[in-house]
N, C-alpha and C positions, 0 to 999 in steps of 0.2 A: 504494500500500500504506500510505501514511502515514495515521494516524488522527487527526492533529492537526486540531483544529477541527471534526471530525465530530460530536462530542457537542453542540457549540453549534448545528450545523445540524439534527441529527435529534432532539435533546432540549432545545430552547431553553426558557428560563424567561421570556424577554422577546423581543418581535418589533417591529421598526420597519418600517413600510410607507412607503417613500419614494415620494412621488407619489400618496398616498392621495387619493381624489376622491369628491365628492358626486354627480358626474354619472353617471347610469345608463349602462351600456355601456362605460365606461372601465375599463381594467385595474385601476387603483387602487381603484375602487368595488367591483368584483367580488371582489377579493382581501380587502377589509375585510369584505364580507358573508360570505364563506366562513370567514374566521377567527372571526368572531363566532358564526356558525351552528354551527361545529364544536364549540364548547364549550371552547375553549382556556382554561386556568385562569391562565396567566401574563399579564404586562403586554402590551397591544397599544398601540403608539405610532405613530399616523398623523403623517406629516410633510408639510406643505404650507402655504406662507405665505398661501394664499388663503382658508383656512378656519380658524375657531376650533374647529370640531369636525367630525368625519367619522363618519357612521353613529352618532351619539350619543356618540362617544368624543372627548375633548379632543385637539385637534391641536396640533402644534408647528411653528413657522415654519421651523426649519432643524435640522440635525443637532446643532449646538453647543448648542442650547437643550434637548435631551432631558434629562430628569431622572435618567436612569440609562444605563448602557452596555448596549445591546441585544446579546443573544447572536446574534441573526439579523436581518438586514435583507433585505427584499424590495424589489427595485428595479423600479418601475413607471413609469419616466420615459423620456424620449427617449434614444436610444442615444448621441448626441453628448455627453451629460452624465455618462455612466456612470463613466468613468475618474475624473473629478473627484469624483464622489460616493463612489467606493470609497476615494479618498485621504482624504476627510473622515471616513468611517466608520473607516478605519484609525487615524487620529489620535485618534478618540473611544475606540477599544479594541474595536470590534466584531470578531468572529472568523469570521463566515460570512455569505454573501450568496446569495440566489437571484436570478438575472438572467432575467427573463421574455423579453426580446427584445433582439437586437443583430445587426448584420450582420458579416460576416467581417472587414471592414477594421478593426473595433474589437477583435478578439479579443486581439491581441498586447498592446495597451495595457492592456486589462482584466487580463490575466494578470500583466503586469509590476507594476501597482499592487497587486494582491492579494498577490503574492509579497513585495513590499516590506514589507507589514504582517503577513505570516504569516496571511493571511485565506484561507479556502476558499470557492470559487465553485461553485454548482450552476447549470449552463447554459453559455452563454446559450441562448435559445430553448427553455426548459424549461417544461413544464406546471406544474412545482412538485412538492411532496411532500405526502403524506397519511399521518398517523400516528394511526390510530383509537384506540389505547390511550391516547394523550395528548390526544384531542379536538382534534387539529391538522389543519386543512385549509388548508395554505399552497399552494393551487393554483388554477388557473383553473376547475377542474371543480366545478360545483354539485352533482354527484351524491353523495349521502351514502354513505359506505363503512362497512360493518359490520366488527366485529373478527373476525379470523381468524388462522390460523397460517401463511399463505403470504405471503412477501415478493415483491413484483413490481418489477422494474427494467426500464425501457424507455427507448429513445432517441426513438422516433417518437411524436409527440403523437397522431397518428391511431390508432396501435395502443393507446396508453394510454387514450384516450377510449373506444375500442371495448370494451376489456376492462372498464372501469368500468361502462359501460352494461349489458353482458352480466351482470356480477356482481350488479348491482342487481336485475335480473330474476330471477336464480337464488338470491338471498339468500346469496351467497358473500362471505366477508369476507377481509380481508388484515391482516397485522401491520404492513406498510409498503407504500406505493405511491409509488415514486420515479421521476420522469421526468428523465433525464440531459440531454436536449437535445443540444447540441454536445459537452458533456463536455470543455471546454478545461482544466479542473482536476480536479474530482471525477469519477472514471470508475468503471466497473463493478468494477474490482479493489479500489478503496477500500471500496466498499459491501459486497462479498463478505466482506472481512475483518471488517467491523463486524457484518454479519448472521450470520456463522458463530458469533459469541459471544452473539447476542441470544436470550434465553430464550423470547421470545414467537414466534420464527420457527422453524418445524419443517421448512420446505422453501422453496426459492428458485426463482423463475421469472424468466428473463431474455429480453428481446426486443431483439436488436441488429441493426444494419445494417452497422456498421463498428467497427474497433478502432483505438486510438491506439498502444497498446503491447502487442503480443502476449505478450511475455515476462512482463510483470506480470500480465496477465489469466490466462494458463495457470497461473502460480504460485499466484495467489489462488484460482483454481478448484480446483486440485488439493488445496489445503489445506482449503477449505470443504467440498468434496464428500466428504471423509472423515468429516464430522460430520453433514451434512444432504444430502438429495437436491437436486440442482440440475438444472432442466430449461431448455434453451436453445432459443429460437425464432429462427432465422436466415433471413432472406429473401435473395433473390439467388442462386438455384440455377443458373439459365441465364445464358449470357454476356450476353444482352440485359438481364436483370434486374440482373446485377452492374454493368453499365455505368450503369444508372439510379441505383444507390445508391452508385456511386463505388468499387467493388471489382473492377473488371474483371480485373485481373491475378492475383488469388487465386482459383483455381477451387474449386468446391464441395467436392471430395474432401479438400482441405487443411483446410477447416473441420471436416469430419467427423473427420479424424484428430486435430485439436487437441481437439475436444470429447470424443472417446473417451479420449484420453490423460489428460485432466483428470478422468476418472471421472464426467462429466456424461452427461445424456441429451438427445438432440436430437429436437425435433418439427418437422415439415416444412411444415405448412399451418395455416390459421386454425382448421379443425375440430379438428386435433390439439392446437392451443394451448388452446382452450376445454376440451377433454377433459382436458388436463394440469392445468389449474386445478382442475377438479372432482375429479380423482383425488388431487391433492396436498392439497386442502383437507380431505379426509376420510380421509387415509392412516392406516392402522393398521399393525399388525405384518405384515411381508411374509415369508412362510416358504416358500421353494421356488418351482418354476417350473411345476408341473403344475396343470391346470385341470379341474374337473368341471362340466359344463353340465347344467342342469335346465330343461326348457321344456314349454310346453303346446301344442306344434306342431312338426312336422318342419321346415317351411320356415325359420323364424327360427333354429333350431338349426343348419341347414345353412349359413346365411349366416355364423354365428359360426364354424363349423368351417372354412369357406373361408379366412377371415382368419387364423385360428390357424395353419393349415398354411402360408399364404403368408409369415407372419412367423416360421416355424420354431418355433412353440410346441408344447407337449406336453400330451396328455390324461392324466389321472390313471387309474391302474389300481387298482381297489379290492381290499381284502383279502377273504379268504373269509368272515371274520366279518361284515364290513360288507355283503357281497353277501347273506348269509343273512338279516340283519336287514331289508334292503330287500325281499327276496323275500317276507318275512312280512307286510309292510305294503302291498305293491302288488297291484292286481288281476291276475288271471291273464293277461289279454290284453296286459300291458305287459312287454316283455322288458327285462332290466336291461343297458343299454348306456351308453356315454358318447359323445355326449350322451344323456341320459335323457329320452325323450319321454313325458310324463304324459298325452298326448292332449288334445284340445280340450275334453273334459268334466271336466278336472281341477278338483277343489274346492280351496278354500283350505286345508281341513284336510289334504288329501293333500299339498299343497305343504309344509305345516308338518311333517308326519310325516317326509317325505323329508329335508328340510333338517336336522331335529333329529338324524337318524341320521348324516348327513354331518358335522355339527358334533361329534358324539360320537366319530367315528372318528379314530384316531391318524394315519392316512395322508393324510387330506384336508388340502390346503394352501390352495387357493382354490376358491371356489364361485361360479359365475355362474348367476343365476336370471333366466330369460326369462318374461315374462308378457304374452301377447297378449290384447287385449280379449276378454272372455268373459262370457256370460250366466250361467255357473255360478259363477264366482269374481269377486267385485267387486274391481276394481283397487285401490280405496282401502282396503277391508277387508283384503285380502291383504297390502298394503304395511304397514299398521298392525300386524297380528299378526306378520308376519315380522320387522319391526323390533324388536318387543318380545322375540321369541324370541332373536334374535341378541344384542341388548344385555344380556339377562339370562343368557345361556348361559355357564357357567364356562370354556369353551374359546374364547370369542369372541376374546380378545386374541391367540390363536395362529392364527386363521383369517382369511382375506381373503374378504369377501363383496362381490360386484359385482352390481348389479341393472340389468335392462333391461326397463322397463315400456313396451311398444310403444304406438304410437298417439299422439294429441295431446290431444284434448279429454278423453277418459275417463281419461287417466293424469295429468292435471295435479295433482290432489290427491295421488296416490300419490307423485309426485316431490317434492312439498313435504314429505310425511311423511318420506321418506328423507333429505332435506336436513337437516331438523330433528333426525333421529336420527343424523346424522353418518355416513350410509351412502352411498357414491357411487352415482349412478344416471345412466343414459344413455338416449337416445331410441331408439337402434338397436343391434342385435346387433353390427354391425361396429364401432361406436364403443366398445362395452363391451370387446370383445376387443382392440381397438387400445390402449385405456387399460391393460388388463392386461399387454399385451406391452411397453408403455412401462416398466412397473415391472420386468418380467423383464429388459429390455435394461439398465436402470439397475443391477440386481443383477449382471448379467453384467459390465458395465463395471467395477463396483467389485471384483468377484472378480478380473478380469483385472489391475486396477490393483495388487492385492496379491499376485499370483502370484509365487512365488519362482523366479527364473531359474536355469538350470543354468550352471555355469562353462564358458567357451569352451574347447574341447579344444585348439585350436591358437592359440598366442600369436604375434603377428607379430614378426619379427626386424628389428632396426634401424629402429625407427619414426622416430627423428629423422634417420637417414640418408636415408630416403625423402623427407622434407620438404626436406632440403638439396639432394637431387638435383633436385627440382621447382623449387626456387629458382634453381639453376644454369641450368636450361632457360629460365626467365624472364629471367634476366640475359643470356642469349644470344638474347633476342627470339624464343624458341620458345614458342608458346602452345598448340600442338596436339600431343598425344602419342597414338600409335596403333600398331597392328601388334605385331610380335614384341618390340620394345623395351619396350613398355608391359606386355604380357602377362607377360614375364619379371619385371618389377618387381612386378606384382600377385601373382605366384606366390610371390615372396620374402616378401610381406606376409601370406601364408596363404591366398590365393585358390585355387580348384580348379585341378587340372592342366589345362594348355592342350592342345587337340587341334584344330589348324588343318585337319586332313584332313576334319573334319565340317562345315566352314564352308559349303561350297556343296552339301552333300548333303541331299537331301530324302527321307528314309526314312519309310515309312508308319507305323512304330511308334515314332516319335520326336517330341519336342516341343522347342520353343525358348522360352526365357524371357528377357525383357528387363527389365533393372533400370536405371532412369534416376534420376540425381540432378540437380536443378535448383534455382535460387534463387527463392524466393517473396519478394516485396517486404515482406510482412507477417510471415511466420513463419520466414523465413530458409531454409536448405537443407531440402529435402524429398526423400523417396525414393518412387519410383513402381515398382510391380511389375505386370507383365502379360506376355502372350504376344507374341512377335515377329510382326509382320505388315507388310504393305506400307503400311498406313495406321496412324498412331498418334494416337489421340484420347485425351488424358489423362482427360477427363471420363467417357468411356465404357469404356475398355479397360484401366484400371489401378486398383489400390488404392493408397492413399497412407498414409505414416506420417511423423511428425516424428522428428528426431534428438534424443538418441542412442537407439540400439537395444541391447537385450540379447537373450538367447536366447528369453525368454518373449515379449517384444514382437515379435520377428521371427516366432516361431511364430504369434502372433495375426494378423500381417499376411498370412502365407502361408495360414492358415486362411480369412481373409476372402476372399482371392483365389480360393480353391477354391470356397467357398460362393456367391460372386457370379459364378462361371463366367468369371473373368478369366485363370486359369491351370489347366493340367492338365484340360482339358475332355474329352479323348478317351479316357482310360483312368485307372484308379485308380493313383495314384502310390505307390511303395514308401516305407516309413518312412525308410530310409536316404537317399533322395533328398530328402525333406522336411528331414531334419536337415542335410544338406549345403547346401541352399538357405538355411536359417536361419543357418547358420554363415557363409555368404558374405555375407548381409545385415549381420550383426554386424561382420564384417571390413571391409565397405565403410563402415559407420557409423564405425568407429574411424579409417579412413583419412581420411574427410571431416573429422572433428573434429581429427585431427592436422595436416591440411594444408589450411588455409583458402584456399590459392592455387587449389584446385580449384573452378572456377566451374561446370562442367557435366561430367557423367560418364554414359557409357552402356556397359553391359556386356551381352553376350549369352551365354547358357549353353545347352548341349545336354544333353538327357537322353533315354535310352531305357530299356527294361525290363531290359536286360542289363548296361549299363555305368554306372559312377558319373557324377555330374554333371561336366561338363567346360566349360572356358572356351574359346569359339571366336572371340570378337571383343571389343574394348574400345576406348574412346576417351575421352580427357580433354581438356578445355579449361581452360587456366590463365589466371589474372588476378592481377596484383599485389595484395597485401593488407597493410595496416598496421593496427595496433591490437591489441586483445584478441580473439583468435579465438573465445572463448566468447560474446562479446557478440552475435554474429550468429545465435545459436541461440535458439529459443523456449523451450527447456528447458536449464538449465545442466547440462553434462555432468560426469562424474566429474572432480574437480579434481586431476589427477595431480601438479600442481606442488607439492602439499603433502606428498607422500611424502618420508619422511626416515628414514635409518638412525640408530639410537641405540644406544649401548653401555650395557648394564646393569651394575650393581655386581659381578655375578659374571663379567663378561667376555663374556657372550653379546650378540649383536646382535639387536635387534628392529626391525622395520619399522613405523614410525608412519605410518599412512595414513588417509584418509577411509574411512568405512564404505561397503560396497557392498550392493546388494540380494542378491547371491549369497552374502553372509556369513551368511544366516539359520541354516543348519545349524551353522556354527562358533560363532555367538553362543549358540545353545542349548546346545552342548557346554560353552562357557565358563561360562554361568550354572549349569550342573550341577556345576561345581567351586568355586562360591562358597557359603560357609556360610549357613545360615538367618539367623544374627545379622548378617552383612554385608549380606545382601539386605534385612533389616529396616531397617538404617541407611540404605540407599539408597532404599527405596520407602515407608518409614514404615508398613508393614503386612506381615503374613505372606502370602506368595504361594506357593501350592502348585504352581501350574502356569502356564507362559507359553504362550498359544495362538498359532496361526499368525498371527492378526491382530495380537496384541501384538508378535510378532517382526517382522512386516512393517512395522509402524509404526516400529520401531526401526531397521530396515535400509534401508527404501525412503524416504529423506528427500529433501526439496527443498533442494539445496545453496545456493539463494538465501536460504533462511529459517532453515536449521538446519545445524549441523555436528556430526558425531560422528567422533572419531578412535579407531581401534583399534590396539593394539599386537599385532603378530603375530610369533611365532617358529616355528622348525621343531622339531617333536617327532616323532621316529620317521619323519622324512621327510614329515610332513604340516603344512601351515600351521595354526597354532593361535593363537586369540585369547586373550591373557592380561590384557588391560585395555581399558577403554573410558572415554572422557570425551566429554561431550556438552554443547552450548550451543544454546539456542533463543532467538532474539532477538524483541523485540516488533516490531510492524508499522512503527514509526518508526525502527528500527535504532538505538535509544538504549541500552536495557538488554538484557542477555541473562542467562538463568538457566542455571547450569551444574550438572553432576553428574559424578561419577567413581566407577568401580568397578574394583577390581583383584582378580585371582584370589587366593583366600584363602591359598593355599600359597606365594605369591610376593610377600609384602609387604615384604621386606627388600632388594629389589633397586633401590630408588630409582625404581620404575616410576611410582607415583602422582605424585611430584613432577615427573618429566619429562613425563608426560602433561598435567598441569595447566599447566605452563609452556608447552607447545605450544599449549594452548587459549587461554591469556592472550595469547600472541603473535598468534594468529589473530584473536581478537575485537578486539584493539587495531588491527591492520592493516586489519580489515574496517570500521573507522570507528565501532565501538561506544564508548560513553562509560563504561559501568559493567558489571561482572560481579557477579552476585548468586547466592547459594546458601543452602540451609538444611541443617542437620544436627541431630542430637540431642546434648544436653549430655554424655552418656556416651560419645560417639564422639570420644574424646580424640585419637586419631591424626589424624582429619580436621581437627580444630580446630588442632592443632599445625602441621600442614602449611599450612593457610590462613594462619595468623599468620606463618609463615616466608616466605611469598610475598607478604606485604604486605596481606592482607585484614584488615579490621576485623571483630571478632566481638562480637555483641550477644546476650546471653542474654535471651530472652523467656520469663520464668518462667510466665506464664499459659498460653501456647501450648505450652510444653514443647519449644521449639526454640531453636537458636542461629542467628541470621542472619549470613551472611557477605557482606561487601561490599568490592569492589575498584574504585576509580576507575581508568579506563584513560587514562593520559596518552599521547597519540599521540607525544610527543617523547621519551618514556622509552625506553631501550635495550631491545631484545627479550631475553627469557630464553633463547631458543634460536635 
């Protein structure tokens, strides 16, 4: 996540090529040629004692003789000299390096030397990087790369070269093209944080085989995907393929779970990868999930419809007004259906008339146009006129247009026209629908990511007592818990009522559900949900999720299980059974988070049409655990340790705790009791309404990157938020920007001071060095409070703000 040194790597003003060569075929020669051909405007400094010049550029005998400090050094020398060269570059002041080639035995030494000088490394075994907007080709690839709005990150050199070759043929451009190689230092999470802020990048595509740090990757992905679409290509779906890429123990369903949880979209094969690049490169506004298909033949439309149904897509239903307009322009022999078959004698004008009506209609969200080779309608002429119609239409920015010009030779010109017009196009109906459903899946993932969970109806009793009991069992060398003893313990924790009488009964109108928790070496504890059976194959019989779970995430997991025929296959399940199952999954999530000693867990539930969900069997395997229990999770759970009861000036007690996704309704009610003046002081603008997305952003936070504390009191028996303080740290965990808001009718209770003291303590203990904030000059209450707590206040007259700054001394006593 650290961004230190990334500017030097990705936006260098000077580059040293260590091992630059005049010999054709050498890495140092190819790198110099690519740098010069790319049009890089900064200084290029070849270093090699054998030459006075390389490729016409004056060379230097060694690093010490360089006339300036290079931002970036590209190492094209033998692996045994790399550590020494990094040391010399560090002494010179260089801040980043690209290592083209090195073997594993050198990795530790390279990273040690780079860390010593706070230098960032890309690679080893990296193809390099290409930044078209800077004219920078610091890579082995001689393929010219056009400017575009998609950033591509890859580990595999083979995948990177393949995409570059494909993109050149399709005239597809990139904002960045970065090959990670082994990623011993700079990894995908660092780049995601950088690209999330990059104005030239509208979407990000990642091709990975392995991860070094799942927690950092998921955190960075969750943050970036809220701002930009991220598509991930992950090879190694089968066990044999996983063994080949070195990820045999992490089965593919876990990757799916992590990608969905981060709000990204996954593509599964090379064809989908190319399709994703095409779609992302020409992505416009995406509005809704319904598709209308127009074709000049039944067969290609049927192929499109098959894929749409397989991927659970939806066809658009037209309004009466649009149907009437279509009926007026279509020949009598063409029935108005979706897909709409214009017949094989459809003219270009008929295409244009129909598409114009669909673009005019308010209900149309996405239009797919299929054009099979035709003697009546020229492929090139139709593409040219359709592109002009779409790009000139006033509603175009609200509509998604996807084109499928079938064939090869006759459609080449048409596809070029679409590419130049920034309209996505594909060769097959199946590929077009697949690309559309990629965007639908991304939209659904984002929607699910921001769904507000319901509060859990049953809260576990004696959570800490349960952990103490498990530790006592371990102290007595007991590592396996099962039977009535365990079922009783789980029932106390909130699990369903036990019914051992159903354990060995096999009734025709009943089903059994199995929930398994096991440890994944990369992502930590994972939860698997499927039906009980004699054989249990996690790859085929279960759906998977990462911890922690809430009711919304549990409901999504159960829904996936039903849609994929992993659970409840024989009859439609009742809503109360679904709720009970979701509740059980959340209770299990809480148990696993509370008790890191649980190494493996298996629970079997019984359900029929007449009775509630019941627990019939359970088994826990225990293992000693030391350290921070949260560190083993890929996503940081709710940090309960920061909960604190605080007495206010009027004698009432308030619970100061981290914010929860479930707090959205309470937060909205809180904002409703804050005056417009106080909201203006907080947000520096008049805000008439907070949308669900606004509130989801405020409540569904990543506790690794952000913290928000709410003050909660009881009013009329209801938990009520009366104050919020928030701090968002930078990627290097050095500075944090804070804010604070107190209910307008409760300003004289010392609430603001106590909340801000708690945030100061948290950020100091979290390792941050400085807390910053801004307010308005006439917000005298905030300025007085800041000064009282040690902030310096600087009035910036030109900007009309007051800057607040507090150095965080780690040795200073905490405020609370």
